[in-house]
N, C-alpha and C positions, 0 to 999 in steps of 0.2 A: 369188327373186321368186315370190309366190303364183300358183298357176294359177287362171285364171278358172273359174267354175262352168260346167258344161256346160249349154248353153241347152236341150237337148232333154229334160232331166229336169223334168217338170212333172206336176201332178196325180198320177195313179197310177203314172207311170213311175218316179219317184224312189223311191217306196215299194217297188216291186218290185225295183229295182236294189239298194236297201239290204238287202232280204231275201236276194237272191242273194249279195251280198257276205257277209252273215252266215252263209249256208249254207256258203260256201267257207271262212270262218274256222273255223266249228265242225267242219267235216269234217277239217281238218288239226290242230286244237288243242283240240277240245271246247268246252264253254261258257265256259271261262276265257279263251279266245282272242277271244271276241266282245265288242267294245266299239264304242260309237257312233263314237268318234274314228277307230278303225281302219277301220270300215265306210265312213265318209264319205270317208276318205282314199283307199280303194281304188276308190270310185265316182268320185271326182274333184270333190267338192263340199265346201263349208265345213261345219264341224260344226254350225253353227246351222241349216243347211238341213234336217238330219234331224229337228229338233224340230217341223217342220210335219207330220210323219207319225208320229213316235214320241215320247212324252213323256219317255222315259228309256231307258236301256240295257235294263231289264227288259222294257219294251214290245216292243223289237226282238227280244229273246230269246224272248218268248212267240210272236211271229209265226214266227220261225225254227223253234222247237221244234214248232209245229203242223204246219209243212210236213214236218218230219222224221217226225213221227208218222204223217202220211198216207203217206209213202214206206215206212215200216216196215209199215204195214197192207197196202200193196200187195205187199210182199215176202212177207208171211205168206200172203196169198191166192194168190200165184203157186205155192206149194207144193201147192195142192189139186189132186188128180187131176180129170179131166174129169167123171167120174161118181163123186161122193164121198158116202159115208155120213157121218153125224154123227161117227163115230169117226175116219174119214179126215180130215175137216175139222179136228177138234180136234188130231190129230197134226200136220197140215200147219201150222196156225198156230203151234203150239209150236216145231216145227223151223224154221219161217220166221223166228220171233222171234230164235232163237239165231243163225241164219245172218246176219240183218241186223246183230246186234251184232258178229259176227266180221268181217263185210265192211266195216262202217262204224263203227268204234269211237268216233271223234270225234262222229259224229251220235248214236250210242246214248247217250253220256255227256250229250249236250245234250237229248235227247228229253223227259226228265222233270225237267229242272233247275228249272222254274218252273211246276208244275201244282198246282192246288188241287182238293180233293175237292168235288164238287157233286152234288146229287141230280138235276139236270136231265139227261135223256138226251141232249139236243142238245149238252151240254158234255162228254160222255164222249170221251176220246181215241180216235182211230181204232183203235189196236191192241186196246183193250178192246171196242170195237164188234165187231171181227172175232172175238174170243174168245167174246163172249156169243152171237154168231150161231151159232158152232160148238156151243156148249153147248145152245142151243135146238134145234139140229138133232138132237142126241143124245136130247133129250126127245121130239121128233117121231118119231124112229126107234124109240122104246120102250126104249132102252137105259138111259136115266137117268130115274129117277122124278121127276115134277113136284115131289114133296115134297123131293127132294134138290137141286133146281136152285138155289134161292136161295143166293147166296154162293159157288157153286161156282167162280166165276171167280178168287177170291182164292188158293186153294191152287194152282190151275193156273198162274196168272201168277207167283206166288212161286217156283215150281219153275224155270221157264225164265229168269226174271230173275236168280235166284240163280246158276243155271248160267252165264249170260252174264257176271255179275260175277266169278265164279271163273275164267273164262277171261281176262277183261280184266285182272284185277289179282290173280289167285291162282294156286294150284298147277297148275290145268288148262293154264295157258299153257306149261308145260314139257313137256307130253305130245306125242307124235307126232300128226300129223293124223288118222290112222286111229283112234287111240284116243280122240281128242276127239270125232270123229263118232259112234263107237260109244257113248261115254258120253252124248252128247246124245240119241241115240235111246233109250237105256235110261232116261234121266231122264224124257223125255216119255212113254214107254210105261208107266213105273212110276206116274207121276202119273195117267194115264188109268185104269190098273188100280185104283189106290187110290180114284179117284173112283167107279168103277162097282162096287166091291166092296160086298157087303151090309153095311149099317150095323147095329150092335147096337141 
């Protein structure tokens, strides 16, 4: 016998409940595990009820991924020391990014499953905002030339994202914890050193 819809889900409450359900599904199974049918089943409402808040599965995935990216950025910032230089901040966001991927692999897989490039700063994902702030701090500290600042986020992000993927689905997965951590630190430090090296 079908279960009646829960009366207390209305207006924003059902939307938040569906996002919470999506977060739980993504945490355990990545973006492939997130479907509208499963989310509505877990919340206890009919599938048609979800369409009042999300046009389709991708719309729910977008909302879930945005929450995950916010959590990722918070984890990145948590690595910053209380009194941080630009270099400290850049190192912290890099190591925090890798740590998030290792602690929350399902969320990490989901975080950028449906993101599109856009020039509007307001649309930038939270981890990119944290990274660009650290790079701007490097310029403010005089360590990075303003002329070298444009586009510096992409090699930095590529280094830590690539490392995270190699741990999630590659040979780094087989290494002992101490070796993985040492390799993560070396990757971040090498990326920073390369960024700050004099350019020909």
